[in-house]
N, C-alpha and C positions, 0 to 999 in steps of 0.2 A: 503495500499500502504505499507505503514511504517512496521507496523508487516511483509509480508510479506517481505521487505526489511532483517527487521533483520532474520528473519529462512533461508535467501535465503546464510548472510552475514555465522552464527552459520553453518550452515549445511556443508560451504569454509572450515571453519575452525577445523571441525571433520574432512574433509578427508584430508584432507593436510597431516592430521598425520595419514591415513589409504594405504596410496599410495603403492605397489608391492618393494619400495626399503626398505618395513619396514623384508623383507623373512618372515613376519606370526612370526617374534619376537613381544615380547610387549617394545615397544622406545618409548614411548610419542608424544604430539602433539608437536611439534616447536617452539619457540616466541623469540622475538625480547630476545637478551641479556640484559641481571644484570651489572648493570655498577658494579661490580668488580670493578673497581681502583681507587674509588670514596671517594677520600679525602675531607671531609665538610670541609668546609673552617666553621673557626673559633672553629672549637669543638671539644671537645676529646672520645673517647673510652671507659663508664662505663663498663666494665665485673661486667653479675650474677651475688649475691651471699644472703646470706641473712643475717640479723642482728637483734638486739634486737631493736622494735624503741621506741623512747622512754626516754631510756636508759643512764644516766650519773652522773653526778658528783655531781651537785646540785641536790636537793628536788625536785622534777619535780614543786611540788606546790609550790614551794616560788613562793610569790608574785600572784600566781594566785589563781582565784577561783574555780576554776577545780583540779581536778588528776582525772591524766591518768595512768595509769598502762604499765604499758614495756612489749611490747611485740615482738616473732621474728615474723620476714615478712623475706617472699624469692621476692625479685626482678628477674626482666629480663633482658638481655644487652640492653643498650642503648647507644644513641651521645648526650652528650649535652653542650649547650657554653661557653668554656673555664670562661666566660666573661657574664655582663651581657650585655643587647644591648646595646648601643650605640643615646648617637643623630644623628649621623651622620647615625648610618641605619637605627633608628627610620622617619630621613626626606626621603632617598630613597622609604618608604612603603607610605610616602604622593604625595612622589613626584609625584607614579606613581596612584595613585587614584585621584592624581587633577588631571595629563593627565588622563585621560578617563576620567574626569566630564563637562574637558575643548571639548573631542569629538564626547560627547553625546549632550552637549549644540548647537557646533559648527553647529553635524548633521542636529539639529530640526531643528537650522536656517536658511536652507537649501544652506550653505557653502557646496560647491560639493567637493567630496575624504571622508570624513570625517563616512560613514555610507556603509555599505556592508547589501546589503537591498536582495540579494538572493545570494543561493544555486551554484555549480559549474553545475548541472542538469540546474540552471533553477527557484528552485522552490522559493519563496518569502520564508524570513524569519524574525519572526515572535516572539520578537523584532526585526527589523537591530541589527548588529553585527559592532561594532566598528575596523574601519579598522587603526591598530596605525601604517600602514604603513606609512599611509600620513600624509606630514610636515604642518606643524601647520605658518602662516606667520604670528606674531602678530607685525608685519611692514605694512598692508596690514588692511587702515582706515572699509575695512566693516567685521572683522575679530575683529577689538577691538571692535566696538560695538555691533558684535554679542555674546561678554562676556558680556558688560555692562546692554545691555537689558538682558541677560539670569539670571539674579548675579551674574554671576564666581565672577567679576570684583566688588567693591566697590570704592567710591569717597572717597577719606577722608578732610580731614579740610584744608590741604597744595593745591585740587586739584590732587594729585597723586594714582593712580586706586591700590589700592590694593587687594589681596585677600582674598574673603569674605570664613570665614573657618566652618561655619554653611555648609558651601555647598558641601563639603569632604568629603562624605559619600560613604560608602564601605560598597557592597550588596553583600552577600552571600547565599549558601542554604547546608545545610549538614541533616541527614540520624540521628536519635535517635535511636540507636540501641541496649540499651537497655529498648525502646517505645516496638517500631518493636520487643520484643523479648517477648514480653508480653504474654502470651497465650488468651489474648481479642485480640490480635494482628493479630496473622499469626500463630499461633501457636497450630495444635490440640490437644483437650485434649484427655485422655485414650479414655474415651467412643465414642468418633469420631472416631477413628485412631481402634479400638478393630480390632482382624482379617487385616487390609491390613498390604502387604507384608512392609511397608515406616514403621516405631516407630511409627517418630515424624516426619513426613509432614505436612510442614506448609501450611494453609491453606487461604493464604495471600501474596504467592509471588508476583502476577498480579497487588497487588493494593502496594507496597513498598510507591508509589509518595506519600500517601495518610498520610505519615507518612512524610516526606520532609519537616525542616523548615526552615525558611524562617529569614535572619537577616538581615539588618541596621545601620549601627554604624557608628557615625561620627566621626571619630579616628582623627582629629589633639588632640594634648595632651591643659588640663589645663595650660596654661603658668602663672595663676593669683593660679594654686596652691600656691606659692613663698609668695602672700601676704594673703590670706584667712586660710591660713595655722595655720599663724604665727602675729597676732594680732603686733601691735606697736612696729612694728621690720621693723629696712628697710631695706626690701626685692626687693623695685623695679626695682630695677640689675638687676638682677638675672630674673625678673617678662621678661623685655624687652631682653633678649640679651641668654637666659639658651639654651635655645632649638634651637634659627636661629642662634647663631652666632660660627664660624668657632672655636674659643677660645672654646668651648665645644666639639669639634667634636666627644673627646672622653674621656663623662663622660656617666656617663647612665639615660636612657631618666628618664623623671619621671615628673610626673600631668599625667601619663594613666589606667586609668580604667582593671579591670578584663575584660571585654567584649572588650575593645581596643585590648585589649593584642591577647588576642584569636583571633580574625581580622586581626590582624598582622597572628599570626602562620599560615592563609588557607590564605594569598593575597602570603606569603612562599613559603609555600609545592606550590602552581601553580605557582609561578613562576619559583620554580627548576626544576616542573614534564613536564612543559611546555617545555623547554628547551630540557628536557630527552631523550620527543616524537619525539620532531626536528631530535636531532640523531640518531631516531628509535632505542633508548633504550626503557629500560621498568618504570616505575614508578618507584619511590620508599617512601617509609609509611610516611606520611603526616606528619609537625612539628604536638608540640603542649604545652602546657605547663605543667611542669612537676609533677607530680602526689604528693604528699604528701608525702609520703614510699620513693617515686623515689629523692627525694629532698634530706631528711634526709638521707638517702643511699650512695648520691652523698653527700654528705659537710661530711660527715665523712671518704672518705679518707680512707674508709677500715681499720680504726681506729677503737676499740669497747669502747664502753663503757662509752667513755671522751666526754667532753661540747661540746669540739671546731673544727675546721678540721685542725689546729697542731698538733692538740693530748691532753698532760696534760691539766691539770686548772690554767692554768696564762694567763694573757690576755700580758705576756710581753717575751723577752725571755733572756737569760742569760742576756745582755749587757740591761737591763732596755727596751727595745723597743717596744714600739708597733705595736701590729702583725694584727688590722685592724681600721678603722675607725670606730667609737662606741663617746659614750659620754664619756667621763674618768674622774676620782676623781671628779665625782659631775658637773659637770661645765666648764669643764677647756678642753675644746672642740679641743679646738689649739692644743693641749700639744703630741694631737698621728698624728699629720701632717696636718689637717688637720680641718676647722669649721664648712664646709657643707661638702660636696660630694665632691669627686675624682676623679681625670681622672683612668679607670676600666684598674685592674692591678696592683696596684702602692704597696701590700705589694706583699708576696711571696704564690704560691699557692697552696692545700693539693695532700697528694700522687696520686689525680686522673690529678690532673695536673687542677684543676679547680680553678679559681680565686673568694675574694671578696663574700665568702659562709654563709662568717658572715660580718655585718657593713656595710659601705659605702651604700646602700638602700637593702630594704625586696627588697623580691620578690612572688610575685602570682603566685600558686600553680593554681594546676585545679579541686581540690577536693569542693564541699560546703564544712564548716564548722558546724560538727557536738561535742557536749562534750563526746558521748561515741563513737564516731568513731572506737576507736582500740581496739573495744569489739568485735563490731558487722561487723569491716570488714571483709573483709576475706584473710588469711593469702598465698596469693599468688598474687602477687600485689598488697595490698589489694589499692581501690579506691573507696573512697562513692563522690557520684554523685546529685544532684539534680539540674536541669534546672529553674530555678524561673522562671517564670514569673511576668507579670509588677501589676498585682493586685493582687502577693502573699504578705505574711505578710510580715517585713522586719529582720525577725531573719530566715525564707527564704533563703536571696540573700546575706547571709556570707559566703565570701569565702577566705579559708587560706593562710595564708601570713606568712613567714619565714622567718628568719634568720636575721633578728635587722638590722639597721638602721643608721647612722650617729647622729638624734637624738638620739637612745635610748641608756640605761644603759649596764651594760655588757650582766646581767639575760637573755635579751632580744637576744641576738648576738648568745647562746649557741646554739648548733645544732639542741636539743632533743626540746625550745620551739618555739612553736603552740598559732597563736596570729589571726586574721583574719579581714576584712572589707570588708565594702559591696562592692556587683559587680558594681555599675556606680557609688560609689569615683574611685578619683584622688587625689592621694596625692604629695607633694614635697619630701618624706622619702619611693615612694616606683617604681620599675621597676617590670625589670623580664628579663626572659631567657628564650631558647626553649630547647626541647629535639623532639630528633628522634627515634624514636623503630627502634633496631637493624633491618632487614632485612638480613634475606639470610647467603650467606662466601662472608665472605671480607679478602681480601690481608693483612695479618696482618705486612710486613712493612709500610703498609701505614697508618696504625693506632696508633696514640698518645695515646696511653693507659700504663695503668699504675699495678700493681699488687693488685686481691682484699685480697689478706691470713689476715687472721683480727691478728692483733699485739699484 
């Protein structure tokens, strides 16, 4: 029945574009409009271009055990967050997941209205869908008790209810296109399609569901990272307050692993696209972490062969002021204005309008880390990926980290310097920002952009 309904839907869509109104001309199929006037909040447009990846004024092998041969790469246009994701932005993610967990627990406890168990045709939904329009009355004793019994709340030593962070898990599904594209997973071999009118007809179109991957991620930041990253150092105040206090709203979120950052991108994509669909607009491209090449291209700001986002080889301006938050002068952390992290956007942006591409916090990239990436990656928007599993060797779980942080010497805040961290690791000096691949035509007057002409 579902297959028949799908066939009827497709047929209806095709018929809509073939009516008599086209007068026999090729006019295409009408679809929902694209949100041409969209101005993505907090993002800037980075225009397409090419650059020499890995080039810099300082020998790239200095301070590193690996060698990297600079190589010219081509990058397509994309949008990028002008700053790292902040604590208050990440707390929005935590709040959304927290709300979903509450509704699921209350629905399973029998609280009315929390779950939608039938679709509009009266067919049962398995599993039931969360009813986000239903209000949660935390003053109701039955609601509070259901949340305690369901493990959402735990009672601390002061007999106060606090949310059990281990319950804040985000589940999502995705299709690994690189895996699907493998010949053994769906594309016919030459011997199989010889003589066919379809030279590369996929043989697994009806079995794509077998390639769907499931992720189940606890999304609460590791607030203890301030303590375990720096033993014998008084960082307990940061552990208690850095993520939760409004005083740090506009500071970059830290203690977030690569897997958590990826989950944030999925949630952010769903939030925007569900809104666009609700006003009858077509979906936009999904948010994701930047590839390593996109990150370096954006960090350079259109300036070729220099080591820093602001251009020249120095970390101070002509007045002697530092241009980034890092570890200057071999441990004089406060000389640049901050001992640890600083509020995002504290220093001037680069020519693309991007802040803190050097220093403050290092940033996760989408790529897996490999010493030979520059040699093996395709020059067209290069990207090296390995979807590591739990039982893979530790070396396969390395993800690229770029930009350097408040605790790094100046070598690590150079735009060409690459390093890594393990995908399940959370550090007090690593954050992230998102990109969204450019889709279609956007009105130029609404783009916050900069020229990418190489100087």
